[in-house]
PAZAPA-4460 file (N, C-alpha, C; in steps of 0.05 Angstrom, whole numbers, plus 32768, in hexadecimal, padded with zeros to 4 digits):
% residues 299
    n_x    n_y    n_z   ca_x   ca_y   ca_z    c_x    c_y    c_z   seq   type   mol
   8011   7FE8   8000   8000   8000   8000   8012   8019   8000     1      M     A
   800C   802C   7FEF   801D   8043   7FED   801A   8056   8005     2      C     A
   802F   8064   800C   802E   8077   8022   802E   8093   8017     3      K     A
   801C   80A4   8021   801B   80C0   8018   802C   80D0   802C     4      R     A
   803D   80E1   8022   8050   80EF   8033   804D   810D   802D     5      V     A
   805C   811C   803D   805D   8139   8039   8066   813F   801D     6      L     A
   8058   8151   800F   805E   8157   7FF3   8073   816C   7FF2     7      C     A
   808A   8166   7FE5   809F   817A   7FE1   809A   8189   7FC7     8      L     A
   8097   81A3   7FC8   8092   81B3   7FB0   80AC   81BA   7FA3     9      F     A
   80AF   81B1   7F8A   80C4   81BB   7F78   80B6   81CD   7F65    10      V     A
   80A4   81C7   7F5E   8093   81D8   7F4E   8091   81F3   7F5D    11      L     A
   7F5A   8267   8111   7F64   8265   812B   7F7E   8255   812D    12      G     A
   7F94   825F   8137   7FAF   8253   8137   7FB9   8251   8154    13      I     A
   7FC6   823C   815B   7FD1   8239   8176   7FE7   824E   817B    14      S     A
   7FE8   8259   8193   7FFC   826C   819A   8016   825E   81A1    15      L     A
   802B   8264   8193   8045   8258   8197   8059   826E   819A    16      V     A
   806C   826B   81AC   8081   827E   81AF   8091   8280   8195    17      S     A
   8093   8298   818A   80A2   829B   8170   80B6   82B2   8173    18      C     A
   80CF   82AD   816F   80E4   82C1   8173   80E3   82D7   815E    19      P     A
   80D5   82D3   8148   80D6   82E7   8132   80C2   82FD   8138    20      F     A
   80CA   8315   8135   80B9   832C   813A   80B3   833B   8120    21      S     A
   809A   8345   811E   8093   8354   8106   80A4   836D   8103    22      T     A
   80B1   8376   8119   80C2   838D   8117   80DC   8387   8109    23      A     A
   80E4   836E   810B   80FD   8366   80FF   80F8   835C   80E2    24      A     A
   80FA   836E   80CF   80F2   8367   80B4   8109   836B   80A0    25      T     A
   8122   836A   80A9   8138   836B   8097   8139   8352   8086    26      T     A
   8147   8354   806F   814A   833C   805E   8157   8325   806E    27      V     A
   816B   832C   807D   8179   8317   808D   8167   8309   80A1    28      N     A
   8156   8319   80AE   8144   830C   80C2   812F   82FB   80B5    29      S     A
   8125   8304   809E   8112   82F3   808F   811F   82DA   8085    30      V     A
   8138   82DC   807B   8146   82C5   8072   814B   82B1   8089    31      R     A
   8153   82BB   80A0   8157   82AA   80B7   813E   829B   80BF    32      E     A
   8128   82A9   80BE   810E   829B   80C5   8106   8287   80B0    33      E     A
   810C   828D   8097   8107   8279   8082   8117   8260   8087    34      E     A
   8130   8262   808F   8140   824B   8095   8134   823C   80AD    35      V     A
   812B   824A   80C1   8120   823D   80D9   8107   822D   80D2    36      A     A
   80F6   8239   80C2   80DD   822C   80B9   80E4   8213   80A8    37      I     A
   80F7   8216   8097   80FF   8200   8086   8109   81E8   8096    38      S     A
   8118   81EE   80AC   8122   81D9   80BD   810B   81CA   80CB    39      Q     A
   80F7   81D9   80D3   80DF   81CC   80DF   80D1   81BB   80CA    40      L     A
   80CF   81C4   80B1   80C1   81B5   809D   80D1   819B   8096    41      M     A
   80EC   819D   8097   80FC   8185   8093   80F7   8170   80A8    42      K     A
   80F3   8179   80C1   80EC   8166   80D6   80D1   815A   80D2    43      Q     A
   80BE   8169   80C8   80A3   815E   80C2   80A5   814A   80AC    44      I     A
   80B5   8150   8097   80B7   813F   8080   80C3   8124   8088    45      A     A
   80D2   8123   809E   80DE   810A   80A7   80C9   80F8   80B5    46      A     A
   80B0   8101   80B6   809A   80F2   80C1   809E   80E9   80DE    47      R     A
   80A0   80FD   80F0   80A2   80F5   810C   8088   80EB   8117    48      P     A
   8087   80E3   8130   806E   80DB   813D   805A   80F1   813A    49      E     A
   8040   80E9   8138   802B   80FC   8131   802A   8114   8143    50      F     A
   802C   8110   815D   802B   8126   8170   8042   813A   816C    51      G     A
   805A   812F   8166   8071   8141   8161   806D   8150   8147    52      E     A
   8063   8142   8133   805E   8150   8119   804A   8167   811D    53      M     A
   8035   8162   812D   8022   8177   8132   802F   818F   8140    54      T     A
   8040   818A   8154   804E   819F   8162   805F   81AF   814F    55      R     A
   806E   81A1   813E   8080   81AF   812B   8070   81BF   8117    56      L     A
   805A   81B4   810D   8049   81C3   80FA   803C   81DB   8106    57      N     A
   8034   81D9   8120   8029   81F1   812D   803D   8207   812F    58      T     A
   8056   8200   8133   806B   8215   8134   8070   8220   8118    59      E     A
   806F   820F   8103   8071   8219   80E8   805B   822E   80E2    60      V     A
   8043   8227   80EA   802C   8239   80E4   8031   8254   80F2    61      I     A
   8038   8253   810C   803C   826C   811B   8053   827D   810F    62      A     A
   8069   8270   8109   8080   827F   80FF   807A   828B   80E3    63      R     A
   806F   827A   80D1   806A   8284   80B6   8055   829A   80B6    64      L     A
   8040   8297   80C7   802C   82AC   80C8   8038   82C7   80D1    65      K     A
   8048   82C5   80E6   8055   82DD   80F0   8067   82EA   80DB    66      T     A
   8076   82D9   80CE   8088   82E2   80B9   8079   82EF   80A2    67      L     A
   8063   82E4   8099   8054   82EF   8082   8047   8309   8089    68      L     A
   8041   830E   80A3   8036   8327   80AB   804A   833E   80AA    69      H     A
   8064   8337   80A9   8078   834C   80A8   8078   8359   808D    70      S     A
   8075   8374   808C   8073   8382   8072   8089   837C   805E    71      P     A
   80A2   837B   8067   80B8   8376   8055   80B9   835A   804A    72      N     A
   80AB   8347   8057   80AB   832C   804E   809F   8328   8032    73      S     A
   808D   833B   802A   807F   8337   8011   8091   8337   7FF9    74      Y     A
   80A7   8346   7FFB   80BA   8347   7FE4   80D0   8332   7FE6    75      D     A
   80CF   8322   7FFB   80E3   830D   7FFE   80DA   82F5   7FEE    76      Y     A
   80EB   82E8   7FDE   80E2   82D3   7FCC   80DC   82B8   7FD9    77      P     A
   80E7   82B2   7FF0   80E3   8298   7FFE   80EA   8281   7FEB    78      F     A
   80FF   8284   7FDC   8107   826F   7FC9   8113   8256   7FD6    79      D     A
   811B   8259   7FF0   8128   8243   7FFE   8115   8236   8013    80      S     A
   80FC   823D   8012   80E9   8232   8026   80E2   8215   801E    81      L     A
   80EB   8202   802F   80E8   81E6   8028   80CC   81DB   802F    82      L     A
   80C2   81C9   801D   80AA   81BA   8022   8091   81CB   8024    83      H     A
   8093   81E4   801B   807B   81F6   801B   807A   8202   7FFF    84      I     A
   8063   81FE   7FF2   805F   8208   7FD7   8058   8225   7FD7    85      G     A
   8061   8234   7FC3   805B   8250   7FC1   8052   8257   7FA5    86      K     A
   803B   8264   7FA2   8031   826E   7F88   802D   828C   7F8A    87      V     A
   8037   829A   7F76   8036   82B8   7F76   8024   82C0   7F5F    88      V     A
   8012   82D3   7F63   8000   82DC   7F4E   8010   82EB   7F39    89      S     A
   8007   82E9   7F1F   8016   82F6   7F09   8019   8314   7F0D    90      P     A
   8006   8321   7F1B   8007   833E   7F1F   8015   8345   7F3A    91      D     A
   801E   8331   7F49   802C   8336   7F62   801B   833F   7F79    92      G     A
   8000   833C   7F77   7FEE   8346   7F8C   7FEB   8332   7FA3    93      N     A
   7FF3   8319   7FA0   7FEF   8306   7FB5   8002   82EE   7FB2    94      W     A
   8006   82E0   7FC7   8015   82C7   7FC7   8006   82B2   7FD8    95      R     A
   8007   8299   7FD0   7FFC   8284   7FE1   8011   8270   7FE8    96      I     A
   8013   8269   8001   8025   8255   800B   8015   823D   8015    97      F     A
   801B   8225   800B   800C   820D   8013   801E   81F6   8019    98      T     A
   8016   81E5   802C   8024   81CC   8032   8011   81B8   803E    99      W     A
   801A   81A0   8042   8008   818B   804D   8016   817B   8062   100      N     A
   8007   816F   8074   8010   815C   8087   8002   8142   8084   101      N     A
   8010   812B   8083   8002   8111   8082   7FF6   810B   809D   102      P     A
   7FDE   8100   809D   7FCF   80F9   80B5   7FCD   80DB   80B8   103      L     A
   7FC7   80D1   80D0   7FC3   80B4   80D3   7FAD   80AA   80C1   104      P     A
   7FB1   8092   80B6   7F9D   8087   80A3   7FA2   808F   8086   105      G     A
   7FB8   809E   8081   7FBE   80A5   8065   7FB1   80BE   805B   106      G     A
   7FA3   80CC   806C   7F96   80E5   8064   7FAA   80FC   8065   107      F     A
   7FA3   8113   8059   7FB4   812A   8058   7FA5   8142   8063   108      Q     A
   7FB3   8154   8070   7FA8   816E   8078   7FB8   8184   806B   109      K     A
   7FAA   8197   8060   7FB7   81AD   8052   7FB9   81C6   8064   110      M     A
   7FCE   81D5   8060   7FD1   81EE   806E   7FD9   8204   805A   111      F     A
   7FD3   821D   8061   7FDB   8231   804E   7FD6   824D   8058   112      G     A
   7FE3   8260   804B   7FDF   827D   8050   7FDD   828B   8035   113      F     A
   7FCB   829F   8034   7FC8   82B1   801E   7FD3   82CC   8027   114      L     A
   7FE8   82D5   801A   7FF4   82EF   8021   7FED   8303   800A   115      Q     A
   7FE1   8319   8011   7FD6   832C   7FFD   7FE2   8348   8001   116      V     A
   7FEB   8354   7FEB   7FF2   8371   7FEB   7FEA   837C   7FD0   117      R     A
   7FD3   838A   7FD0   7FC8   8394   7FB7   7FD6   83AC   7FAB   118      M     A
   7FE6   83BA   7FBB   7FF5   83D1   7FB1   8012   83CE   7FB9   119      E     A
   8024   83D9   7FA9   8041   83D6   7FAE   8049   83DE   7FCA   120      N     A
   803E   83F3   7FD4   8045   83FC   7FEF   802E   83F8   8002   121      E     A
   801A   83E9   7FFA   8002   83E5   800B   8007   83D1   8021   122      G     A
   7FF3   83CF   8033   7FF5   83BC   8049   7FF5   839F   8041   123      P     A
   8002   838E   8050   8002   8372   804B   7FEC   8365   805D   124      V     A
   7FDB   8355   8050   7FC6   8346   805F   7FCB   8328   805C   125      V     A
   7FC9   831A   8071   7FCD   82FD   8071   7FB4   82EE   807A   126      V     A
   7FAC   82DA   806A   7F94   82CA   8070   7F9D   82AD   8076   127      Y     A
   7F94   82A3   808C   7F97   8286   8091   7F85   8276   807E   128      D     A
   7F8F   8262   8072   7F7F   8250   8062   7F79   8237   8072   129      L     A
   7F5F   8233   8078   7F57   821D   808A   7F4C   8206   8079   130      I     A
   7F5A   81F0   8079   7F52   81D8   8069   7F37   81CE   8072   131      D     A
   7F23   81D0   8061   7F08   81C7   8068   7EFC   81B3   8054   132      S     A
   7F0E   81A4   8046   7F04   8192   8031   7EEF   817F   803B   133      R     A
   7EF2   8174   8053   7EDF   8160   805D   7EC5   816C   8065   134      S     A
   7EC4   8187   8067   7EAB   8194   8070   7E9C   81A3   805A   135      K     A
   7EA6   81A0   8041   7E99   81AE   802B   7E88   819A   801B   136      I     A
   7E6E   819C   801D   7E5D   8187   8011   7E5D   8186   7FF3   137      P     A
   7E5F   819D   7FE6   7E5E   819E   7FC9   7E75   81B0   7FBF   138      T     A
   7E8E   81A7   7FC1   7EA5   81B8   7FBB   7EA6   81C4   7F9F   139      P     A
   7E9A   81B6   7F8C   7E9C   81C0   7F70   7E89   81D6   7F6A   140      M     A
   7E76   81DC   7F7D   7E63   81F1   7F77   7E64   8208   7F8C   141      T     A
   7E73   8205   7FA1   7E73   8219   7FB6   7E89   822E   7FB2   142      Q     A
   7E82   8247   7FBA   7E96   825D   7FBC   7E9E   825E   7FD9   143      V     A
   7EB8   825D   7FDE   7EC2   825A   7FF9   7ED3   8272   8002   144      L     A
   7EDA   8271   801C   7EEB   8286   8027   7F05   827A   8031   145      T     A
   7F19   828A   8039   7F31   827E   8044   7F2C   826D   805C   146      P     A
   7F17   8273   806C   7F10   8263   8083   7F02   8249   807C   147      Q     A
   7EFA   8247   8063   7EED   822E   8059   7EFA   8228   803F   148      Q     A
   7F12   821E   8040   7F23   821B   8029   7F23   81FE   801F   149      W     A
   7F20   81FA   8005   7F24   81E0   7FFA   7F42   81DC   7FF5   150      Y     A
   7F4F   81D0   8009   7F6C   81CE   800A   7F79   81C0   7FF2   151      G     A
   7F8E   81CC   7FE8   7F9E   81C0   7FD2   7FBA   81CC   7FD3   152      A     A
   7FCD   81BD   7FC8   7FE8   81C6   7FC5   7FEB   81D3   7FAA   153      L     A
   7FEB   81ED   7FA8   7FEB   81FB   7F8F   8007   81FD   7F83   154      Y     A
   8008   81FB   7F68   8022   81FD   7F5B   8021   820F   7F42   155      Y     A
   800A   821A   7F3C   8008   822C   7F24   7FEF   823D   7F27   156      Q     A
   7FF0   8255   7F1C   7FD9   8267   7F1B   7FD8   8275   7F00   157      T     A
   7FBF   827C   7EF8   7FBA   828A   7EDF   7FA7   82A1   7EE4   158      V     A
   7FAD   82B9   7EDA   7F9D   82D0   7EDE   7F8C   82D6   7EC6   159      K     A
   7F71   82D9   7ECA   7F5F   82E0   7EB5   7F4B   82F5   7EC0   160      K     A
   7F40   8305   7EAE   7F2E   831A   7EB6   7F13   8318   7EA7   161      K     A
   7EFD   831B   7EB5   7EE2   831C   7EA9   7ED4   8334   7EB4   162      A     A
   7ECF   8348   7EA3   7EC4   8361   7EAC   7ED8   836F   7EBE   163      G     A
   7ECF   8376   7ED6   7EE0   8383   7EE9   7EED   8370   7EFD   164      K     A
   7EE6   8356   7EFB   7EF0   8342   7F0E   7F08   8333   7F03   165      V     A
   7F1D   8331   7F14   7F35   8321   7F0C   7F32   8306   7F1A   166      I     A
   7F34   82F1   7F0A   7F33   82D6   7F14   7F4F   82C9   7F11   167      Y     A
   7F58   82BE   7F27   7F71   82AF   7F27   7F6B   8291   7F29   168      Y     A
   7F71   8282   7F14   7F6E   8265   7F15   7F86   8259   7F25   169      A     A
   7F80   8248   7F38   7F94   823C   7F49   7F95   821E   7F42   170      L     A
   7FAC   8214   7F39   7FAE   81F8   7F32   7FBE   81EA   7F47   171      I     A
   7FB3   81D4   7F52   7FC1   81C7   7F68   7FBB   81A9   7F69   172      G     A
   7FC6   819C   7F7E   7FC3   8180   7F82   7FBA   817B   7F9F   173      V     A
   7FA9   8168   7FA3   7FA0   815F   7FBD   7FA7   8141   7FBF   174      D     A
   7FBA   813A   7FD1   7FC2   811E   7FD3   7FAD   810C   7FDF   175      L     A
   7F99   8117   7FEC   7F80   810A   7FF5   7F85   80F4   8009   176      N     A
   7F89   80DB   7FFF   7F8D   80C4   8012   7F9E   80AF   8005   177      D     A
   7F9E   8097   8010   7FAF   8081   8005   7FA6   8077   7FEA   178      L     A
   7F8D   807D   7FE3   7F81   8070   7FCB   7F7E   8083   7FB4   179      F     A
   7F78   809C   7FB9   7F74   80AF   7FA2   7F83   80C9   7FA8   180      T     A
   7F89   80D7   7F92   7F93   80F2   7F92   7F7F   8103   7F82   181      S     A
   7F82   811D   7F84   7F71   812F   7F75   7F81   8146   7F69   182      K     A
   7F78   814F   7F52   7F82   8168   7F46   7F6C   817C   7F48   183      R     A
   7F73   8195   7F4E   7F5F   81A9   7F54   7F65   81C2   7F43   184      V     A
   7F50   81CE   7F37   7F52   81E9   7F2C   7F3E   81FA   7F3B   185      I     A
   7F48   820C   7F4C   7F37   821D   7F5B   7F39   823A   7F50   186      D     A
   7F29   824C   7F5B   7F29   8268   7F53   7F2D   8279   7F6C   187      I     A
   7F3F   828C   7F6A   7F42   82A1   7F7F   7F3A   82BC   7F73   188      L     A
   7F28   82CA   7F80   7F22   82E5   7F78   7F1D   82F6   7F91   189      Y     A
   7F1D   8311   7F8D   7F19   8323   7FA3   7F01   8334   7F9D   190      F     A
   7EEF   8337   7FB2   7ED7   8347   7FAE   7EDE   8365   7FB0   191      D     A
   7ECA   8376   7FAE   7ECE   8393   7FAD   7EDB   839E   7FC7   192      E     A
   7ED7   838F   7FDD   7EE3   8397   7FF6   7EFF   838C   7FFA   193      Q     A
   7F08   837C   7FE6   7F23   8371   7FE8   7F24   8356   7FF6   194      G     A
   7F0D   834A   7FFC   7F0C   8331   800A   7F10   831A   7FF6   195      N     A
   7F21   8306   7FFD   7F26   82F0   7FEA   7F10   82DB   7FEB   196      P     A
   7F0B   82CF   7FD4   7EF7   82B8   7FD2   7F03   82A3   7FC1   197      H     A
   7EFD   828A   7FC8   7F06   8273   7FB8   7EEE   8266   7FAA   198      F     A
   7EF1   8263   7F8F   7EDC   8257   7F7F   7ECA   826D   7F72   199      G     A
   7EC3   8267   7F5A   7EB0   8278   7F4B   7EA4   8268   7F35   200      A     A
   7E8A   826B   7F2F   7E7C   825A   7F1B   7E84   8261   7EFF   201      P     A
   7E9D   825C   7EF7   7EA6   8264   7EDD   7EB3   824D   7ECE   202      I     A
   7EB1   8235   7ED8   7EBA   821D   7EC9   7EA2   8211   7EBB   203      F     A
   7EA3   8210   7EA0   7E8D   8207   7E90   7E93   81EE   7E81   204      D     A
   7E84   81D8   7E86   7E89   81BF   7E77   7E74   81BB   7E61   205      N     A
   7E65   81D0   7E5B   7E51   81CE   7E45   7E36   81C7   7E4F   206      G     A
   7E34   81BE   7E68   7E1A   81B7   7E74   7E13   81C7   7E8D   207      K     A
   7E28   81CE   7E9D   7E24   81DC   7EB5   7E3E   81EB   7EBD   208      R     A
   7E3B   81FC   7ED1   7E52   820C   7EDB   7E5B   8200   7EF6   209      L     A
   7E75   8202   7EFA   7E82   81F9   7F13   7E92   820F   7F1E   210      F     A
   7E95   8210   7F39   7EA6   8224   7F46   7EC3   821C   7F48   211      S     A
   7EC8   8202   7F47   7EE3   81F7   7F45   7EE0   81DB   7F39   212      R     A
   7EF6   81D0   7F2F   7EF5   81B5   7F25   7F08   81A3   7F34   213      V     A
   7F00   818B   7F39   7F10   8178   7F49   7F11   815E   7F3B   214      I     A
   7F28   8155   7F34   7F2C   813B   7F26   7F38   8127   7F3A   215      F     A
   7F2A   8111   7F3E   7F34   80FC   7F50   7F3D   80E4   7F41   216      E     A
   7F54   80D8   7F49   7F5F   80C2   7F3A   7F70   80B1   7F4D   217      Y     A
   7F79   809A   7F43   7F89   8087   7F54   7FA2   8094   7F5F   218      S     A
   7FA8   808F   7F78   7FC0   8099   7F84   7FD9   808D   7F77   219      A     A
   7FD6   8077   7F69   7FEC   806B   7F5B   7FF2   8078   7F40   220      K     A
   7FE0   8088   7F37   7FE3   8096   7F1D   7FED   80B2   7F20   221      A     A
   7FF5   80BE   7F0A   7FFE   80D9   7F09   7FEE   80E8   7EF4   222      T     A
   7FE2   80FF   7EFC   7FD2   810F   7EE9   7FE1   8129   7EE3   223      M     A
   7FE3   812F   7EC9   7FEF   8148   7EC0   7FD9   815D   7EBF   224      M     A
   7FDF   8174   7ECA   7FCD   818B   7EC8   7FDE   81A5   7ECA   225      M     A
   7FDE   81B5   7EB5   7FEE   81CD   7EB5   7FE2   81E2   7EA2   226      R     A
   7FE6   81FB   7EA8   7FE0   8210   7E95   7FF7   8212   7E81   227      Y     A
   7FF0   8214   7E68   8004   8215   7E53   8001   822F   7E43   228      M     A
   8017   823F   7E43   8016   8259   7E36   8010   8257   7E18   229      D     A
   801C   8242   7E0B   8019   8240   7DEE   7FFC   823F   7DE5   230      E     A
   7FEC   8230   7DF4   7FD0   822D   7DEC   7FBD   823F   7DFD   231      S     A
   7FC9   824C   7E12   7FB9   825C   7E24   7FA2   824B   7E30   232      D     A
   7FA9   8233   7E39   7F95   8220   7E44   7FA1   8212   7E5C   233      M     A
   7F8F   8209   7E6D   7F96   81F6   7E82   7F92   81DA   7E77   234      I     A
   7FA8   81CC   7E72   7FA7   81B2   7E65   7FA9   819C   7E7B   235      I     A
   7F9B   8186   7E77   7F9C   8170   7E8B   7F96   8155   7E7E   236      F     A
   7FA0   8140   7E8A   7F9A   8125   7E82   7F7C   8120   7E85   237      D     A
   7F71   8112   7E71   7F56   8108   7E75   7F57   80EE   7E85   238      H     A
   7F45   80EB   7E98   7F46   80D4   7EAA   7F2F   80C0   7EA3   239      L     A
   7F36   80A7   7EA4   7F22   8092   7E9F   7F28   807A   7EB2   240      S     A
   7F13   806A   7EB7   7F18   8052   7EC8   7F27   803D   7EB9   241      P     A
   7F37   802D   7EC7   7F47   8018   7EBA   7F35   8002   7EAE   242      S     A
   7F1E   7FFE   7EB9   7F0A   7FEB   7EAF   7EEF   7FF6   7EB1   243      E     A
   7EDC   7FEF   7E9F   7EC1   7FFA   7EA0   7EB3   7FF7   7EBB   244      P     A
   7EB8   7FE1   7EC9   7EAA   7FDD   7EE2   7EB3   7FF0   7EF8   245      Q     A
   7EC8   7FFF   7EF3   7ED2   8012   7F08   7EC9   802E   7F03   246      Y     A
   7EB5   8032   7EF2   7EAB   804D   7EEE   7EA2   8059   7F09   247      V     A
   7EAB   8072   7F0F   7EA5   8081   7F27   7EB3   8076   7F40   248      N     A
   7EC4   8062   7F3C   7ED6   8059   7F52   7EF2   8064   7F4C   249      D     A
   7EF8   807C   7F57   7F0F   808B   7F4F   7F29   807F   7F58   250      F     A
   7F29   806A   7F67   7F41   805C   7F6E   7F4D   804F   7F55   251      R     A
   7F3D   804C   7F40   7F46   803E   7F28   7F47   8050   7F10   252      F     A
   7F47   806B   7F15   7F48   807E   7EFE   7F65   8087   7EFA   253      Y     A
   7F6B   808C   7EE0   7F85   8096   7ED9   7F84   80A2   7EBD   254      G     A
   7F9A   80AE   7EB4   7F9B   80BA   7E99   7F97   80A5   7E84   255      P     A
   7F88   80AC   7E6E   7F82   809A   7E58   7F90   80A2   7E3E   256      D     A
   7FA5   80B4   7E41   7FB5   80BD   7E2A   7FA6   80D0   7E17   257      F     A
   7F90   80DC   7E22   7F83   80F2   7E13   7F84   810A   7E25   258      S     A
   7F7E   8122   7E1A   7F82   813A   7E29   7F6A   814D   7E26   259      Y     A
   7F62   815A   7E3B   7F4E   816F   7E3B   7F5A   8189   7E45   260      D     A
   7F4B   819E   7E43   7F55   81B7   7E4D   7F3F   81CC   7E51   261      G     A
   7F46   81E1   7E60   7F34   81F8   7E64   7F41   8210   7E57   262      F     A
   7F31   821F   7E48   7F3A   8238   7E3C   7F27   824E   7E45   263      K     A
   7F32   8265   7E4D   7F22   827B   7E57   7F16   828B   7E3F   264      F     A
   7EFC   8289   7E3D   7EED   8296   7E27   7ED4   82A3   7E32   265      E     A
   7ED1   82BD   7E2C   7EB9   82CC   7E33   7EB3   82CA   7E51   266      K     A
   7EC8   82CC   7E61   7EC4   82CD   7E7E   7EC2   82B2   7E8C   267      G     A
   7EC6   829C   7E7D   7EC3   8281   7E89   7EDA   826F   7E80   268      K     A
   7EE0   825B   7E90   7EF3   8246   7E88   7EE2   8230   7E7B   269      W     A
   7EE4   822F   7E60   7ED4   821C   7E50   7EE4   8203   7E4B   270      L     A
   7ED7   81EC   7E4F   7EE4   81D2   7E4B   7EE6   81CC   7E2E   271      L     A
   7EFE   81C4   7E26   7F04   81BA   7E0B   7F0E   819D   7E0E   272      H     A
   7F01   818B   7DFF   7F08   816E   7E03   7F18   8164   7DEC   273      S     A
   7F27   814E   7DF1   7F36   813F   7DDD   7F49   8151   7DCD   274      D     A
   7F5A   815E   7DDB   7F6D   8171   7DCF   7F83   8161   7DC0   275      L     A
   7F8C   816C   7DAA   7FA3   8161   7D9C   7FBC   816E   7DA6   276      D     A
   7FCC   815F   7DB6   7FE3   816B   7DC3   7FFD   8167   7DB3   277      M     A
   7FFA   815C   7D9B   8013   8159   7D8B   801F   8173   7D82   278      R     A
   800E   8188   7D81   8018   81A2   7D7A   8008   81B7   7D8A   279      N     A
   8010   81BC   7DA3   8001   81CD   7DB5   7FFE   81EA   7DAC   280      P     A
   800F   81F2   7D98   800C   820E   7D8F   7FF7   8210   7D79   281      K     A
   7FEC   81FA   7D71   7FD7   81FB   7D5C   7FBE   8208   7D68   282      R     A
   7FB3   821C   7D5A   7F9C   822B   7D65   7F83   8218   7D68   283      P     A
   7F72   8220   7D7A   7F59   8210   7D7E   7F47   8213   7D66   284      L     A
   7F36   81FF   7D60   7F24   8201   7D49   7F10   8218   7D4D   285      P     A
   7F07   8223   7D37   7EF5   823A   7D38   7EDA   8233   7D42   286      K     A
   7ED1   821A   7D3C   7EB6   8212   7D44   7EB6   820D   7D62   287      N     A
   7E9E   820B   7D6E   7E9B   8206   7D8A   7EA6   81EB   7D91   288      K     A
   7EB7   81E9   7DA6   7EC3   81CF   7DAD   7EAF   81BB   7DB8   289      P     A
   7EB5   81A2   7DB4   7EA5   818D   7DC0   7EAA   818D   7DDE   290      V     A
   7E95   818D   7DEE   7E98   818C   7E0B   7E89   8175   7E16   291      V     A
   7E92   816C   7E2D   7E84   8155   7E3A   7E86   8159   7E58   292      K     A
   7E76   814A   7E67   7E76   814D   7E84   7E90   8144   7E8F   293      V     A
   7E96   814E   7EA7   7EAE   8145   7EB5   7EAA   8128   7EC0   294      F     A
   7EB0   8115   7EAF   7EA9   80FA   7EB7   7EBC   80EE   7ECB   295      D     A
   7ED1   80FD   7ED3   7EE3   80F4   7EE7   7EE2   8105   7F00   296      S     A
   7ECD   8115   7F03   7ECB   8128   7F19   7EB0   8122   7F28   297      I     A
   7EB2   8123   7F42   7E99   8121   7F52   7E8B   813C   7F51   298      K     A
   7E71   813C   7F48   7E63   8156   7F47   7E5B   815F   7F63   299      P     A
***
């Protein structure tokens, strides 16, 4: 049986004593704290006893939150931060930091912070991202808040605009459990008051709209999903069951050597099916694309 571990990215909080002060925001002090947090994450990655891992992770949360509240930390790249993924918006207005801890039974818990600075010299705002996957009854249709976050380890973002609203597509992975993994495309946007929201009903499969899309597949398989500049699309493996009798049993789903994708058109991410990936620079056909339901996603 495969073991799920802390994912290394190459691509209300407990009060803990933290030596880092928001007043100490020199580059050297930020770098020193980055090293300290990385050392804690290395200890977590070594999979200590669960209680010790929880203690270490609580300290990581406290230190990183304090650090991100420091105004000068926003311009620091955090390129050496180990075992914590970082995604930066194309316009530089926000950054998301995400990581996971393995739980008993093979489950995963996600952690994260959203750091926002809308203006070059403006204030820095930090939002705790609270993993609520098990408490969201219909994740593909709900618009959520940082306190009710569909946790994922993000590795890419795409900025698109519809009217006056800027939508950031967030592409990530959810290691889920021992049997299945998930790929997620979520949406981040900010309302007129500057409050962040996750999810928006702008994913169109030709039959209905979704606020986010979630692909579930065998933990033994690997699913490709990336935004590609050449085609201006989010391209991903199409998933199918290994045998007909396993339809809707996602433990047996995997790539079937065909590809689908989403392209942003008229304010929505429209599904395009059966893409020819032999020449990704080839323009899309002029006629309306063939679309089909997300047959590998739980509605």
